C-alpha positions as CSV (number, residue, x, y, z in Angstrom):
1,M,82.3,98.2,127.6
2,P,79.2,96.4,129.1
3,V,79.9,94.2,132.2
4,G,80.4,90.5,131.4
5,R,81.2,91.2,127.7
6,Q,84.7,90.2,126.6
7,T,86.6,91.5,123.6
8,Q,88.5,89.0,121.8
9,T,92.0,89.9,120.7
10,P,92.5,89.2,117.0
11,R,94.8,86.3,116.3
12,L,98.1,86.9,114.5
13,P,100.0,84.2,112.7
14,P,103.2,83.0,114.5
15,R,106.1,85.5,114.2
16,W,108.1,83.0,112.1
17,F,105.2,82.9,109.6
18,I,105.0,86.7,109.3
19,R,108.8,86.9,108.7
20,L,108.6,84.1,106.2
21,A,105.8,85.8,104.3
22,W,107.8,89.0,104.0
23,V,110.9,87.1,102.8
24,V,108.9,85.3,100.2
25,H,107.3,88.6,99.1
26,R,110.7,90.3,98.8
27,G,112.0,87.2,96.8
28,G,109.0,87.5,94.5
29,Y,109.9,91.2,93.9
30,R,113.5,90.2,93.0
31,V,112.5,87.4,90.7
32,L,109.6,89.1,89.0
33,G,111.1,92.6,88.9
34,G,108.3,94.1,90.9
35,R,105.6,93.3,88.4
36,V,103.5,91.3,90.8
37,A,104.9,92.2,94.2
38,L,104.0,95.9,94.2
39,W,100.5,97.5,93.9
40,R,98.8,100.8,94.4
41,P,96.3,101.4,97.2
42,R,92.7,101.1,96.0
43,G,89.6,102.1,97.9
44,Q,89.9,100.8,101.5
45,R,93.0,98.7,100.7
46,W,96.6,99.6,101.2
47,G,99.3,99.3,98.5
48,V,102.8,97.8,98.6
49,L,106.1,99.5,97.8
50,R,109.7,98.6,98.1
51,L,111.6,101.0,100.3
52,T,115.4,101.2,100.1
53,T,117.2,102.8,103.1
54,T,120.8,103.2,104.0
55,G,122.0,101.2,107.0
56,R,122.7,103.3,110.0
57,R,125.8,101.3,111.0
58,T,127.1,99.8,107.7
59,G,126.1,102.4,105.2
60,A,124.8,99.5,103.0
61,R,121.6,99.9,101.0
62,R,118.8,97.8,102.5
63,G,115.5,97.0,100.8
64,V,112.2,96.1,102.5
65,I,108.7,95.6,101.3
66,V,106.1,97.7,103.2
67,A,102.4,98.5,103.0
68,Y,101.5,102.1,102.3
69,L,98.7,104.6,101.8
70,E,98.8,107.8,99.8
71,D,98.3,111.2,101.4
72,G,98.5,113.8,98.7
73,P,102.1,113.6,97.4
74,N,103.2,111.7,100.5
75,L,103.4,107.9,101.1
76,V,102.4,106.8,104.6
77,T,103.5,103.5,106.2
78,L,103.5,102.0,109.7
79,A,106.7,100.9,111.6
80,M,105.0,97.9,113.1
81,N,107.7,95.2,113.0
82,G,105.2,92.5,112.4
83,W,103.3,93.7,115.5
84,G,106.2,92.5,117.6
85,P,108.3,94.5,120.1
86,G,111.0,96.8,119.0
87,E,111.3,99.0,116.0
88,P,111.9,97.5,112.5
89,A,115.5,98.0,111.3
90,W,114.3,100.0,108.3
91,W,112.7,102.6,110.6
92,L,115.8,102.8,112.7
93,N,117.8,103.3,109.5
94,L,115.4,106.1,108.5
95,Q,115.7,107.8,111.8
96,A,119.5,108.0,111.4
97,R,119.4,108.8,107.6
98,P,115.9,109.9,106.5
99,E,116.7,109.9,102.7
100,A,115.4,106.8,101.0
101,D,114.1,105.4,97.6
102,A,110.6,104.2,97.1
103,D,109.9,101.8,94.2
104,L,106.2,101.8,93.3
105,V,104.3,99.8,90.7
106,D,104.3,103.0,88.5
107,G,107.8,104.3,89.1
108,H,110.6,105.3,91.5
109,R,110.5,108.2,94.0
110,L,113.2,109.8,96.1
111,V,111.7,110.4,99.5
112,Q,112.6,111.8,102.9
113,A,111.1,110.1,106.0
114,R,109.7,111.6,109.2
115,A,107.4,110.4,112.0
116,A,103.9,111.9,111.9
117,T,103.0,113.6,115.2
118,G,100.0,115.3,116.9
119,D,96.9,115.8,114.8
120,E,98.6,114.5,111.6
121,R,99.4,111.2,113.3
122,T,95.8,110.9,114.6
123,R,94.4,111.6,111.1
124,L,96.7,109.2,109.4
125,W,96.2,106.5,112.0
126,A,92.4,106.8,111.4
127,R,93.0,106.3,107.7
128,W,95.0,103.1,108.4
129,R,92.2,102.0,110.8
130,E,89.8,102.2,107.8
131,T,91.9,99.5,106.1
132,D,91.9,97.1,109.1
133,K,89.3,97.1,111.8
134,N,91.8,95.2,114.1
135,L,94.6,97.9,113.8
136,D,94.2,99.2,117.4
137,A,94.1,95.6,118.8
138,F,97.2,94.6,116.9
139,A,99.1,97.8,117.9
140,A,98.2,97.2,121.6
141,R,100.4,94.1,121.4
142,R,103.4,96.3,121.1
143,P,105.1,97.7,124.2
144,S,105.5,101.1,122.5
145,P,103.5,103.2,120.1
146,T,103.7,102.2,116.4
147,A,105.3,105.1,114.4
148,V,103.3,106.4,111.5
149,V,106.0,107.1,108.9
150,V,105.5,109.8,106.3
151,L,107.6,109.5,103.2
152,E,107.7,113.0,101.6
153,P,109.0,113.6,98.0
154,R,112.6,114.7,98.3
155,G,113.1,118.0,96.6
156,G,109.5,118.0,95.6
157,R,110.2,115.9,92.5
158,V,109.8,112.3,91.5
159,A,112.8,110.5,90.0
160,G,112.5,110.3,86.3
161,E,110.7,113.5,85.8
162,A,111.8,115.9,83.0
163,G,115.1,117.5,83.8
164,E,116.3,114.8,86.1
165,G,119.0,112.6,84.9
């Protein structure tokens, strides 16, 4: 960086606002049955899905709305916790119990989660960076690296396909 030139850290809304936005989005999903709250990625934009995990302590089913990209048959999201410190509860749940359900605008998928590592993580992070030029600056706010979470089809099939009941 040239001497005397400052880079400005992009501004994030207050944490309470970020949390409120996700609560409202989740409520919209419930009220409207997912018709408006979910969408597919298009061009340089991410999509939105509802991910249902199993609580690591309680065993209760927990739903969360997350942004995602498609990578072949896989869905890819970021465990960013609103760019705050700590891991989001859904990612901690997936680390303990990787099987989950993904509700997409065009159907339901059974998925298995894992963290991308190495070259795969680098490639997928670069894809996310294409959707938001401030991604690296936002991620730098976190005290630990942001996990790139890959949701692979469980058993190689999508729920609702022929032969599944």
